[in-house]
N, C-alpha and C positions, 0 to 999 in steps of 0.2 A: 787251372791255375797251378796246381801241383805238378802237372806234366810239364808246363813251361818252366817252372822253377827247377825241376830235375834236369831238363835239357840244358838250361843255363849253367847249372853246376857242373854238368858233365863236360861242357866246353869252356870251363873257367880259364884253363891255360890258354886257349885260343883267344879268349876275350882280353886277357891281360897282355898277351903278346901283341895283339892288334892295337891296343891303346898305346903301348910303348912304341910300336912301329909307326903309328899315325903321328904321334907327337914328334918323332924324329924326322919323318918325311916332310912335315909342314915347314920345317926350317933347316932342311938338309944342307942348303948352300948359304945359310945365314951365319955371319960371324958371331952374332949375339945369341943365336939359337933360341932356347926356351925363354930367355929374358924378355923377348917381345910379348910373351903372354902377360908379363907384369907391366912392362913399360907402356903398352898401348892403353889399357884402362886407366893407369895412373896419369898418363899425359892428358887423356880426355877429361878426367876429373879435375886436373890442375887448370886446364883451359877454362872449364866451366866456373871454377872457383875464382880465377883471376877476373874473368869478364863480369860475373855476377856480383862478387863481393867487392872488388876493387874499382871496377868501372861504374857499375850500376848501384853500388852501395848496399847490396843485399846483406842483411844480418839476421841472426836468429833472435827472436824476441826473448826478453828475460835474461840476457847474458851480455856482458861486455867483452868477453873473451874473443879476440880477433881470430883465433884458430878454430872457434866453434863451428863456423859455417863450412870451412873446408873439410873438417872431420865429418860433419853431418852429410855433406855432399858425397864424399868418397865412400862412406858407409852405405848410403842408399844406392849409389851406382854399382857397388860391388854386388849387392843383392840382386839388383835388376840385371846386371851383366850375366850372372849365372843363369837366371831364368831365360833371358833372350838367347844366350848362346846355345843352350840345349834345344830350344824350340827351333831356332834357325837352322841348326845342323840336322835335326831330326826330320824336318819337313822335306829335305832333299836327300836323306841318307840312302833310301832305296834306289833312287835314280843315280846317285853318285856311285854306288857300289853295284850297279846292274851287271857289269861284266863278271864280277866275283860271284854274284848270285847264280849266274848261268853256268859257271865252271866248277864251283866247289859246293859240296853238300854240307850244310851246317844249318842250325836253327836260325831262321832269319831274324828272330827277335834279338839275336846277339848284336846286330848292327846299332839299334838305338841305345843299347846298354854300353857299347863301345863309345858312342858319342857322349853319353852321360858321364861315363867314367873319365874321359879326357877332360870334359868341362869341369868336373869336380876337382881334378888334379890341378888344372889351371887356377881354379878358384882358391885352393889351398895355398898355392904359391903367392897369389895376389894378397891374401890375408897376411901372410908372413911379411911381405914387402910393406903393406899398410901399417903393420905394427911398428916397423922401423920408422916410417914417416911420422906416425902419430907420436912416437917418442920424442922427435925433434920439436913437436908442438907442445910437449909436456903432458900428453895423454898416454898413460901407460896401461897395459892390459889389467883388467880387474876380474873378479870372480864371475861377473855377468858375461864375460866372453865365452864362458862354457855354454851359453845359450845359442851361440852361433851354429854349432853342429846341428841342433834341432831345426834352425832356420834353413840350413843347407838341405836337410832331408825333406822338409815340407816343400821348399821351392823346387827341388829336383823331382819330387813326386808329381806335382802339378805340371811341370814342364815336360816330364817324361810321358805322362798320360796324354796330354794335349799334343805333344810332338808326334807320338805314334799315330794318333788319330788323324792329324793333318798330313803326316807323311804318307799314310795309306791313301787318303783322298787325293793327294798331289800326284800320285802315280796315275790315277785315272783322269784327273782334271788338273792340268798343269797350271791353271790360273791361281790355284790355292797359294802357291809360294809367293806370287806377286801381290795378292791381296793381303797376305800375312805381314809383309813389310810395312804396309800402310797402317794396318791395325795395331801393330806393335808400337809404331810412332805415336799414335793417338793414345794408346794404353800407357805409354811412358809418361806423357804429360798429364794423364789422369791419375798418376801415382805421385805422392809427395816425396819425390827424390830431390829435386832442385828447389823446392819451396816447402816451408813448414805447413803442417796440416791445419793449423789454426788461422791461416790467411785465406782459406777457401770460403767463399761466400756461403751463407746459410742456405740459399736456394739451390746451391749446387752440391752441397755436402752429401745428399742422398746417393749420388753416384759413387762416392768413395765407399759407402757402406756395402756396395755390391762388388767392390774391387778386392779380390782375395790377396793381391800383392801389397795392399796398404798395411795390414798388420805385420807382414813378413819384412817389408822394408823398414817399418818402425822397430821391429825386433832388432835389426842390425844397428839402426841409428841409436836406439836406446841403450843397447849393450856397449857399443863402441864409443859413443860420445858421453852418455850420462851414467854409464855403469849401472844400468837398471835392468832388472829381469822383466820379461814381457808378462802381462796379465794372462793367466791361463784361458780366460773366457775369450780373449781376442784371437786365439788360435783355433777355436772350434771350427769356424768356417773354413779356413785353409786345410785343416785335417780332413774334414768330411769331403770337401771338394777334391782334394788330392786323391783320396781313396776311390772316389767315384770316377775320376778321370782315368786313373790307372786301370780300373776294372773295365771301363768302357773301351779304352784304347786297346787293351789286350783282347777283348771280345771281338771288336771290329777287325783287328789284325788277324785273329785266328780264322775268322770267316773269309777274309779277303786273301789270305796267304796263298792258297792254291792258284790264284789267278795273277798274282803279282809278277811272277817271272814271265808269263805269257804276254802281259801288257807291256812290260819293259822291253 
């Protein structure tokens, strides 16, 4: 673990330059550039809010504020978006950068870190845009917004560990990436992003207890909508699972690393 940390620190300039280069490269010929990082998730959340709240009449129980549901929805989708982006990019990162791995000598663990760093930067820009949107709804940042960085760290840790694990497996078995897309869709609907937690039937609520994204999505929704701090006990599961996934991901990566380039 210390050896990995030292290698990452030694190549910190390379990592930062790669994050900057990747972000520029993704929208090199786009007139709006990095604005698409913000517009895409905001547009998706707006469509969900329009269809569910206006067409289907979805509302949050216990409030008459018409803006409550859109704020609730955008908050949950922001948390889920960070998680899914890191995992989706990590699962293909070694395959995507195969030519680079074969030509340049650098710690391979830098690649998932570059992906995670880019996702966190996108997420920070999205939160800034959401703050402006929420202001139009009359929801201004409160002190509980300071809990959001903690949510970002926990979500990133789980996604990073799971992403490395699946990324290594995907090099050897390419079906992993295809299965992941289906699993993430099911996982999304098993997480209270577009619906409140209290509408889940009692006979299905046990599934949410084993879903580590539930307390993290609720952290975002509670902080951004209700200006509430998350209960400390609700974060124990995500913290423990995040640490275990990072440790397991790094362990599997270290053992498989010598064979990655040959398989690619």
